[in-house]
N, C-alpha and C positions, 0 to 999 in steps of 0.2 A: 880688490880681489886679485887673485893670481890666475892668469889665463895663458893658454897657448895662442898667441895672437896670429900666427901664420896659419891660415885655414885652407882646407881642400874640400871642395864639395863632393859628397859621396854620390850625387846624382849625375853630375856632368864633368867632374874633374877639375873645374875652375879653381885656381888658387888666388887668394887675396889676403890682405892684411887687415885684421880687425882694428889694429891700432890706427889705421888711416881712415877706415870707413865708419867704425863704431857700430857696424851692423853684423848680426849673426847670420843673416840670410845671404845666400849666394848672389852676387851681383849679376850673374849671367842668367840663371834660371829661377832664382827666388827660393830655392829649396832651403829648409832650415836644418838639413842633415849634413853635417860636416865633421871633419876631424882636424885636430891640431897637429901640425907637422914640426913644431919646435921640440927640441929635446927636453926642455924644462918649461914650467909655468913661470910667468913673469908678472910682478906686481904692476897693476894698471888700474887707475881710477879715472883717467881723463876721458872726456866725451868728445864727440865730433860736432857738438852743438854750436851753432853760430847765431849771432845777434845782428839784425839789420833794422835800424830805426829810421832809415831814410824816408819811408812813406809817412811816418809820424811827424818828422821834422817839416815835411812839405805841407802838412795840414795845421801847423801851429796857429796860423792866422785865420783859418776858415772853420775849424772844428771846435765845438764847446770844450772847455778845459776838462770838465768831468769825464766826457766820453774819451777824450784823448788820454787822460790819465788811466782810465780803465784798460785801454788798449796797450798802453806802455807797461802797465803792471803785469798784464798777461804775458807779454813778450819777454820781459825781464825775468819773470818767474820761470818760464819755460827754459830760458838760457841757464839760469843759476841752479835749477833743480838737477841734482846728481852731478854737478860740475866737479871735476877732480883735478889734482895737481901732480899726479904721477903718471908719466907717459912712457909706457914700455920699460918700466923700471927706473926711469930718470925723473928726478924731482924737478918741478918747475917753480919759478917764483910766484908770489902772490901778485897778480897783475892788476893794472888799473882798470882794464875793461871789466873784469869780474867785480871789482870793488864798486865801480860806477853802476854796473847793472844791479848789484845788490841794493845800492842806495836808491836807484830808480824804482826798484820794486817796492821799497818801503815808502818812499815819498809819494809815488803815484797812488798807492793804496790809500794813503792819508788824504791826499787831495781829492781822490775819487769819492770820499765820504762827505766832503764839505759841500755846504750849500753855496758858500761864497769863497773865493780865493783871492787873496790880496795880490797886488801887483808884484811885490818882491818875491812872493811864493811862486807866482807864475813864471817870473823871470828865472828863478832858480831851477824850476822844473824844466824849463826849456834848455837850460845848460846841461842838465842830466840826459837830455835826449841825444847827446853826443857820446853816450856810454860806449856805443859800438866802435867809436874811434879812440877809446881809451882816455877820453877827457873827463876830468872830475873838477867841479867848482872848488875854489880854494876855501879855506876855513872862514875867512873874513866875509864871504858872501852868503854864508848860511843864515837864513832868517831864524830868529829866536823860536818861532813856532814850529820849525822843522829840525831843530837841534836834536831832539830825541830820535827822530827818524834816522838822521845821519849816524848818531852814536850807536843805535841798535844795528844798523846795517854794517858798521865797522866790526862790532862785536860778533855778529853772526858770520861775517866773512872770515874773520880770524879763527872762529871756532871750527869752521870747516877746514881751513888750512892746517890748523893744529892737528886735527884728526889725521890728515894725510902725513903730516910730519911724524906723528907717532907711528903710523904704519911703516913709513920709510925707515925709521930708526929701528924698528923691529927686524927689518931685513938687513940693516947696516948699523949694528949696535955702536953707540957712541955715548958713554955715560956723561960726557961733558955737557950735553944738552938737557939732561934729565931735570935738573933744577930749574932751568929757564922755561922748559915746557910746563912744569908744574906751576910756576909763578904766573905764566901766561894764562893758564886755565883759571887761576884764581881771579885774575882781573877780568877775564871774559865773563865769569859768573857774576862778578860785582856789577859790571856795567849792564848786563842783561837784567839783573835784579832791579836796577834803576830804570828799566825800560829805555835805556839808551840816553837818558837825560843827563849828559855830562858835557862840559865845554868841548867844542870841536877839536881843539888842540890835544886834549886828553885822549880822545878817540883815535886821533892820528898817531899819537905815540904808541898806542896799542898795536896799530897796523905796522908801524916802523919796527917795533920790537920783533913781531912775527916775521917780517921780511928779513931782518938781520939773522935770525935763527935759520931761516931757509937758505940764505946766501952762505952761511957757514957750512951747512950740510952739503950744499952744491959745490962750493969752491974750496972748502977747507980753510978759509981765511979766519984765523982765530980772532983777529981784530973785530970781525962782525959779531962774534959771540960776546966779546967784551962790550961792544956797543949795545947789543940786545940787553945785557944785564944792566947797563947804565940807564937805558930807556925804561926798563921795568922798575928800577929804583925810583925813577921820577914819577911813577904812577902810585907809589906807596902813600 
């Protein structure tokens, strides 16, 4: 959405930045009545949501895995819901914290439905509890039973990033990325149609292609766009 991020409270006159707080209410008096003081509206989709999994990591050895998975799923869902990649008009990269949180949401939901959880699944889940630190388990550590959850998480994360890429391009037209964005969308749909059940390296190539498109738009490095096209070719 396009907003005037610099706000002034009509009740008490306090000024604040919506870009920093993510809140429409006045930080001083709580009033919802404010006016934008910017000259123009700016594209902004980012939120101020944070993810803290420290309490869950501390309970790994003492809390039943099903209950811990439910709590983790709720926290990851709250963090990823409405997450955006355009901050006051500036495009941001597709970051590992968001990817890990998206995967945690899917994996935790899957394990929360299980009557029993294997040791390798539990170990993998515990690794995802470092999503708030931007840590993601590597491809080789993905249990076969959780491959689909990882693939679907990657596809869904890239789908959300692609939506913001398209919004950004509408504001900053660049026909050079049109084909790559179209092809990216095709592969997202294909992997989602398979419920994410693709080899982990394939899901990672989808992520890498999206990241290269983003870096091209952020930095103008044409080599990144070429790299994105090459990664999309490998998904054919």
